MDTraj code that builds the backbone (N, CA, C; nanometers):
import mdtraj as md
import numpy as np

residues = "MET ILE LYS ARG PHE PHE TYR ASN PRO GLU THR LYS LYS PHE SER ILE PHE GLU ASN GLY HIS VAL GLU PHE PHE HIS ASN ARG LYS ASN GLU PHE SER GLU ASN PHE ASP PHE TYR ILE ARG GLY ILE ILE THR GLU GLU ASN LYS ILE LEU LEU ARG VAL TYR TYR PRO TYR ASN ASP ILE ASP GLU LEU SER TYR SER GLU LEU LEU ASP LYS SER ARG GLU LEU LEU ASP ILE ASN LEU GLN GLY ILE LYS GLU ALA LEU ASN ALA GLN GLY VAL THR ILE ASP GLY LEU THR LEU ASN VAL THR ASN GLU SER ALA LYS ASP ILE LEU LYS ALA LEU TYR VAL".split()
xyz = np.array([
    [0.8140, -1.0363, -2.1097],
    [0.7690, -1.0020, -1.9770],
    [0.6289, -1.0597, -1.9538],
    [0.6085, -1.1156, -1.8396],
    [0.4783, -1.1697, -1.8015],
    [0.3862, -1.0549, -1.7621],
    [0.2639, -1.0602, -1.8123],
    [0.1640, -0.9590, -1.7775],
    [0.0430, -1.0274, -1.7171],
    [-0.0383, -0.9482, -1.6516],
    [-0.1601, -0.9994, -1.5885],
    [-0.2771, -0.9118, -1.6296],
    [-0.3974, -0.9661, -1.6102],
    [-0.5149, -0.8862, -1.6434],
    [-0.6343, -0.9218, -1.5570],
    [-0.7252, -0.8268, -1.5485],
    [-0.8581, -0.8435, -1.4908],
    [-0.9584, -0.8259, -1.6035],
    [-1.0657, -0.9020, -1.5968],
    [-1.1754, -0.8872, -1.6922],
    [-1.3055, -0.8873, -1.6133],
    [-1.3857, -0.7821, -1.6324],
    [-1.5154, -0.7730, -1.5666],
    [-1.6185, -0.8336, -1.6611],
    [-1.6777, -0.9483, -1.6258],
    [-1.7716, -1.0144, -1.7165],
    [-1.9011, -0.9382, -1.7411],
    [-1.9371, -0.8471, -1.6517],
    [-2.0605, -0.7702, -1.6720],
    [-2.0383, -0.6478, -1.7602],
    [-1.9337, -0.5716, -1.7308],
    [-1.9097, -0.4473, -1.8050],
    [-1.8133, -0.4666, -1.9214],
    [-1.7464, -0.5818, -1.9246],
    [-1.6441, -0.6122, -2.0271],
    [-1.5191, -0.5255, -2.0111],
    [-1.5061, -0.4569, -1.8970],
    [-1.3869, -0.3747, -1.8732],
    [-1.2660, -0.4671, -1.8580],
    [-1.1589, -0.4278, -1.9219],
    [-1.0377, -0.5083, -1.9262],
    [-0.9206, -0.4228, -1.8795],
    [-0.8429, -0.4728, -1.7858],
    [-0.7244, -0.4022, -1.7364],
    [-0.6054, -0.4942, -1.7507],
    [-0.4993, -0.4466, -1.8132],
    [-0.3771, -0.5243, -1.8299],
    [-0.2642, -0.4509, -1.7578],
    [-0.1762, -0.5261, -1.6909],
    [-0.0737, -0.4643, -1.6069],
    [0.0409, -0.5614, -1.5857],
    [0.1484, -0.5129, -1.5242],
    [0.2687, -0.5948, -1.5067],
    [0.2898, -0.6444, -1.3643],
    [0.2283, -0.5826, -1.2646],
    [0.2472, -0.6292, -1.1268],
    [0.1422, -0.7357, -1.0925],
    [0.1456, -0.7865, -0.9704],
    [0.0541, -0.8917, -0.9291],
    [-0.0915, -0.8472, -0.9218],
    [-0.1823, -0.9439, -0.9313],
    [-0.3258, -0.9141, -0.9262],
    [-0.3654, -0.8431, -0.7968],
    [-0.3216, -0.8959, -0.6847],
    [-0.3609, -0.8389, -0.5548],
    [-0.3076, -0.6969, -0.5412],
    [-0.1822, -0.6771, -0.5751],
    [-0.1224, -0.5436, -0.5660],
    [-0.1964, -0.4448, -0.6561],
    [-0.2229, -0.4825, -0.7794],
    [-0.2929, -0.3940, -0.8726],
    [-0.4316, -0.3589, -0.8202],
    [-0.5030, -0.4593, -0.7715],
    [-0.6385, -0.4381, -0.7215],
    [-0.6394, -0.3424, -0.6024],
    [-0.5528, -0.3665, -0.5060],
    [-0.5527, -0.2841, -0.3854],
    [-0.5016, -0.1421, -0.4101],
    [-0.4138, -0.1259, -0.5064],
    [-0.3651, 0.0084, -0.5389],
    [-0.4673, 0.0902, -0.6170],
    [-0.5695, 0.0221, -0.6710],
    [-0.6711, 0.0908, -0.7517],
    [-0.8120, 0.0545, -0.7084],
    [-0.8296, 0.0288, -0.5808],
    [-0.9603, -0.0147, -0.5291],
    [-1.0750, 0.0757, -0.5719],
    [-1.0513, 0.2040, -0.5802],
    [-1.1581, 0.2971, -0.6170],
    [-1.2033, 0.2793, -0.7623],
    [-1.1231, 0.2118, -0.8457],
    [-1.1596, 0.1878, -0.9852],
    [-1.2448, 0.0611, -1.0020],
    [-1.2498, -0.0216, -0.8988],
    [-1.3209, -0.1484, -0.9072],
    [-1.4509, -0.1399, -0.8292],
    [-1.5602, -0.1781, -0.8952],
    [-1.6917, -0.1673, -0.8308],
    [-1.7319, -0.2950, -0.7566],
    [-1.6603, -0.4025, -0.7799],
    [-1.6926, -0.5312, -0.7167],
    [-1.5742, -0.5782, -0.6333],
    [-1.5953, -0.6883, -0.5585],
    [-1.4840, -0.7423, -0.4812],
    [-1.3876, -0.8188, -0.5730],
    [-1.2724, -0.8492, -0.5229],
    [-1.1623, -0.9105, -0.5971],
    [-1.2052, -1.0362, -0.6728],
    [-1.2808, -1.1239, -0.6074],
    [-1.3171, -1.2522, -0.6674],
    [-1.4200, -1.2408, -0.7790],
    [-1.4794, -1.1248, -0.7957],
    [-1.5771, -1.1051, -0.9019],
    [-1.5108, -1.1023, -1.0399],
    [-1.3850, -1.0596, -1.0447],
    [-1.3154, -1.0393, -1.1711],
    [-1.2442, -1.1660, -1.2176],
    [-1.2542, -1.1922, -1.3469],
    [-1.1772, -1.3012, -1.4065],
    [-1.0334, -1.2523, -1.4143],
    [-0.9419, -1.3353, -1.3644],
    [-0.8014, -1.2992, -1.3616],
    [-0.7226, -1.3896, -1.4558],
    [-0.6288, -1.3294, -1.5246],
    [-0.5486, -1.4071, -1.6181],
    [-0.4044, -1.3627, -1.6194],
    [-0.3217, -1.4485, -1.6770],
    [-0.1785, -1.4230, -1.6913],
    [-0.1445, -1.4413, -1.8387],
    [-0.0623, -1.3526, -1.8909],
    [-0.0115, -1.3630, -2.0269],
    [0.1366, -1.3964, -2.0151],
    [0.1754, -1.5144, -2.0598],
    [0.3161, -1.5550, -2.0483],
    [0.3991, -1.4861, -2.1554],
    [0.5290, -1.4994, -2.1449],
    [0.6196, -1.4429, -2.2448],
    [0.5979, -1.5055, -2.3821],
    [0.5412, -1.6273, -2.3836],
    [0.5137, -1.6974, -2.5097],
    [0.3720, -1.6700, -2.5599],
    [0.3046, -1.5720, -2.4993],
    [0.1656, -1.5359, -2.5327],
    [0.0669, -1.6495, -2.5076],
    [0.0964, -1.7301, -2.4079],
    [-0.0007, -1.8281, -2.3618],
    [-0.0847, -1.7610, -2.2539],
    [-0.2145, -1.7809, -2.2613],
    [-0.3062, -1.7176, -2.1677],
    [-0.3458, -1.8197, -2.0624],
    [-0.3248, -1.7850, -1.9368],
    [-0.3625, -1.8704, -1.8238],
    [-0.4785, -1.8023, -1.7528],
    [-0.5947, -1.8651, -1.7539],
    [-0.7108, -1.8097, -1.6838],
    [-0.7247, -1.8796, -1.5498],
    [-0.7286, -1.8001, -1.4449],
    [-0.7366, -1.8525, -1.3095],
    [-0.8725, -1.9163, -1.2842],
    [-0.8790, -2.0050, -1.1850],
    [-1.0068, -2.0619, -1.1415],
    [-1.0972, -1.9443, -1.1061],
    [-1.2209, -1.9496, -1.1531],
    [-1.3121, -1.8362, -1.1374],
    [-1.4482, -1.8839, -1.0873],
    [-1.4852, -1.8356, -0.9709],
    [-1.6181, -1.8636, -0.9147],
    [-1.6524, -1.7495, -0.8190],
    [-1.7335, -1.6522, -0.8632],
    [-1.7567, -1.5308, -0.7848],
    [-1.8722, -1.5377, -0.6848],
    [-1.9249, -1.6554, -0.6582],
    [-2.0446, -1.6659, -0.5742],
    [-2.0106, -1.7039, -0.4301],
    [-2.1005, -1.6706, -0.3385],
    [-2.0753, -1.6900, -0.1953],
    [-2.0778, -1.8351, -0.1496],
    [-2.1359, -1.9254, -0.2273],
    [-2.1461, -2.0651, -0.1840],
    [-2.0229, -2.1480, -0.2207],
    [-1.9113, -2.0844, -0.2452],
    [-1.7904, -2.1545, -0.2869],
    [-1.7457, -2.2584, -0.1834],
    [-1.7688, -2.2318, -0.0552],
    [-1.7277, -2.3250, 0.0503],
    [-1.8111, -2.4530, 0.0509],
    [-1.9235, -2.4514, -0.0168],
    [-2.0108, -2.5684, -0.0215],
    [-1.9766, -2.6622, -0.1375],
    [-1.8838, -2.6224, -0.2228],
    [-1.8494, -2.7019, -0.3401],
    [-1.7273, -2.7889, -0.3143],
    [-1.7284, -2.9074, -0.3724],
    [-1.6070, -2.9883, -0.3711],
    [-1.5105, -2.9274, -0.4729],
    [-1.3867, -2.9684, -0.4673],
    [-1.2870, -2.9145, -0.5590],
    [-1.3255, -2.9424, -0.7045],
    [-1.3710, -3.0627, -0.7332],
    [-1.4089, -3.0955, -0.8711],
    [-1.5326, -3.0163, -0.9149],
    [-1.6273, -2.9937, -0.8240],
    [-1.7434, -2.9105, -0.8571],
    [-1.7005, -2.7671, -0.8871],
    [-1.6083, -2.7166, -0.8071],
    [-1.5570, -2.5815, -0.8285],
    [-1.4918, -2.5700, -0.9661],
    [-1.4096, -2.6667, -1.0020],
    [-1.3437, -2.6630, -1.1314],
    [-1.4440, -2.6715, -1.2459],
    [-1.5464, -2.7563, -1.2300],
    [-1.6506, -2.7682, -1.3334],
    [-1.7262, -2.6365, -1.3508],
    [-1.7659, -2.5757, -1.2400],
    [-1.8413, -2.4500, -1.2464],
    [-1.7538, -2.3368, -1.3008],
    [-1.6278, -2.3350, -1.2608],
    [-1.5347, -2.2357, -1.3120],
    [-1.5195, -2.2518, -1.4632],
    [-1.5039, -2.3735, -1.5076],
    [-1.4885, -2.3990, -1.6523],
    [-1.6102, -2.3476, -1.7297],
    [-1.7281, -2.3725, -1.6768],
    [-1.8509, -2.3246, -1.7414],
    [-1.8519, -2.1716, -1.7509],
    [-1.8177, -2.1052, -1.6396],
    [-1.8178, -1.9587, -1.6378],
    [-1.7106, -1.9014, -1.7302],
    [-1.5938, -1.9633, -1.7312],
    [-1.4879, -1.9163, -1.8198],
    [-1.5267, -1.9362, -1.9658],
    [-1.5882, -2.0502, -1.9968],
    [-1.6329, -2.0757, -2.1343],
    [-1.7328, -1.9698, -2.1804],
    [-1.8244, -1.9312, -2.0914],
    [-1.9245, -1.8292, -2.1247],
    [-1.8571, -1.6961, -2.1595],
    [-1.7480, -1.6655, -2.0912],
    [-1.6808, -1.5360, -2.1076],
    [-1.5590, -1.5395, -2.1989],
    [-1.5281, -1.6538, -2.2531],
    [-1.4054, -1.6703, -2.3309],
    [-1.3987, -1.5788, -2.4532],
    [-1.5069, -1.5654, -2.5255],
    [-1.5056, -1.4802, -2.6454],
    [-1.4771, -1.3345, -2.6094],
    [-1.5397, -1.2862, -2.5035],
    [-1.5151, -1.1485, -2.4601],
    [-1.3713, -1.1271, -2.4161],
    [-1.3141, -1.2253, -2.3481],
    [-1.1743, -1.2158, -2.3049],
    [-1.0819, -1.2135, -2.4257],
    [-1.1071, -1.3010, -2.5222],
    [-1.0245, -1.3039, -2.6433],
    [-1.0327, -1.1713, -2.7184],
    [-1.1529, -1.1158, -2.7284],
    [-1.1699, -0.9877, -2.7965],
    [-1.0952, -0.8760, -2.7239],
    [-1.1008, -0.8760, -2.5912],
    [-1.0303, -0.7743, -2.5125],
    [-0.8791, -0.7877, -2.5299],
    [-0.8283, -0.9102, -2.5300],
    [-0.6848, -0.9321, -2.5504],
    [-0.6432, -0.8863, -2.6900],
    [-0.7210, -0.9240, -2.7894],
    [-0.6896, -0.8827, -2.9269],
    [-0.6910, -0.7308, -2.9409],
    [-0.7858, -0.6644, -2.8746],
    [-0.7942, -0.5178, -2.8802],
    [-0.6693, -0.4529, -2.8205],
    [-0.6032, -0.5228, -2.7281],
    [-0.4797, -0.4721, -2.6657],
    [-0.3553, -0.5148, -2.7440],
    [-0.3758, -0.5837, -2.8566],
    [-0.2636, -0.6264, -2.9391],
    [-0.1969, -0.7542, -2.8930],
    [-0.2629, -0.8296, -2.8063],
    [-0.2060, -0.9544, -2.7560],
    [-0.2416, -1.0682, -2.8514],
    [-0.1397, -1.1365, -2.8997],
    [-0.1589, -1.2561, -2.9808],
    [-0.1749, -1.3736, -2.8864],
    [-0.2745, -1.4558, -2.9097],
    [-0.3005, -1.5707, -2.8220],
    [-0.2431, -1.6954, -2.8881],
    [-0.1370, -1.7509, -2.8277],
    [-0.0729, -1.8704, -2.8817],
    [-0.1019, -1.9944, -2.7985],
    [-0.1981, -1.9858, -2.7093],
    [-0.2386, -2.0989, -2.6272],
    [-0.3249, -2.0493, -2.5149],
    [-0.4074, -2.1375, -2.4631],
    [-0.5020, -2.0996, -2.3590],
    [-0.5169, -2.2145, -2.2606],
    [-0.5013, -2.1847, -2.1321],
    [-0.5202, -2.2842, -2.0267],
    [-0.6213, -2.2297, -1.9281],
    [-0.7260, -2.3080, -1.9026],
    [-0.8313, -2.2669, -1.8095],
    [-0.8118, -2.3331, -1.6739],
    [-0.8700, -2.2715, -1.5705],
    [-0.8696, -2.3244, -1.4339],
    [-0.7301, -2.3391, -1.3734],
    [-0.6484, -2.2393, -1.3947],
    [-0.5136, -2.2387, -1.3391],
    [-0.5211, -2.2001, -1.1915],
    [-0.4516, -2.2754, -1.1085],
    [-0.4399, -2.2458, -0.9658],
    [-0.3021, -2.1845, -0.9405],
    [-0.2767, -2.1403, -0.8195],
    [-0.1435, -2.0889, -0.7864],
    [-0.0368, -2.1942, -0.8135],
    [-0.0623, -2.3167, -0.7713],
    [0.0372, -2.4225, -0.7877],
    [0.0609, -2.4558, -0.9341],
    [-0.0465, -2.4689, -1.0123],
    [-0.0263, -2.5013, -1.1541],
    [0.0394, -2.3850, -1.2277],
    [0.0077, -2.2615, -1.1893],
    [0.0716, -2.1451, -1.2516],
    [0.2209, -2.1446, -1.2210],
    [0.2576, -2.1786, -1.0997],
    [0.4003, -2.1847, -1.0643],
    [0.4728, -2.2872, -1.1502],
    [0.4075, -2.4014, -1.1725],
    [0.4694, -2.5049, -1.2570],
    [0.4812, -2.4583, -1.4016],
    [0.3760, -2.3973, -1.4544],
    [0.3753, -2.3502, -1.5932],
    [0.4790, -2.2396, -1.6130],
    [0.4830, -2.1454, -1.5202],
    [0.5740, -2.0316, -1.5318],
    [0.7139, -2.0625, -1.4809],
    [0.7295, -2.1791, -1.4163],
    [0.8579, -2.2186, -1.3560],
    [0.9089, -2.1080, -1.2629],
    [0.8175, -2.0663, -1.1740],
    [0.8484, -1.9571, -1.0815],
    [0.7958, -1.9914, -0.9422],
    [0.8562, -1.9340, -0.8419],
    [0.8101, -1.9532, -0.7047],
    [0.6936, -1.8615, -0.6722],
    [0.6882, -1.7471, -0.7385],
    [0.5859, -1.6462, -0.7140],
    [0.4977, -1.6328, -0.8366],
    [0.3664, -1.6265, -0.8150],
    [0.2756, -1.6124, -0.9293],
    [0.2225, -1.4720, -0.9326],
])
top = md.Topology()
chain = top.add_chain()
for i, resn in enumerate(residues, 1):
    res = top.add_residue(resn, chain, resSeq=i)
    for name in ("N", "CA", "C"):
        top.add_atom(name, md.element.get_by_symbol(name[0]), res)
traj = md.Trajectory(xyz[None], top)
């Protein structure tokens, strides 16, 4: 079964769940202290491959080119990668691969699904 997670880079809070990111967030808004884009979002495939979504929590996102966004996201994900791995391991998740900067389209291709 495919699972999803949120990771708060400041508090290191980790939430793992089976429904979509948006649905989980909106059903538990009172548990989240920041807006949706503040949290690093990931997908755990059935093969235990970890897909980390493009991540850029700052307001100037509209001023970046796509390649700049991907570069900045990669930097931020790299900074938080150890904490994410530790949180996954604490939940008993074995990591058999890691892909950074996943978009909706690339996730659909990786998961071979219409819905991400």
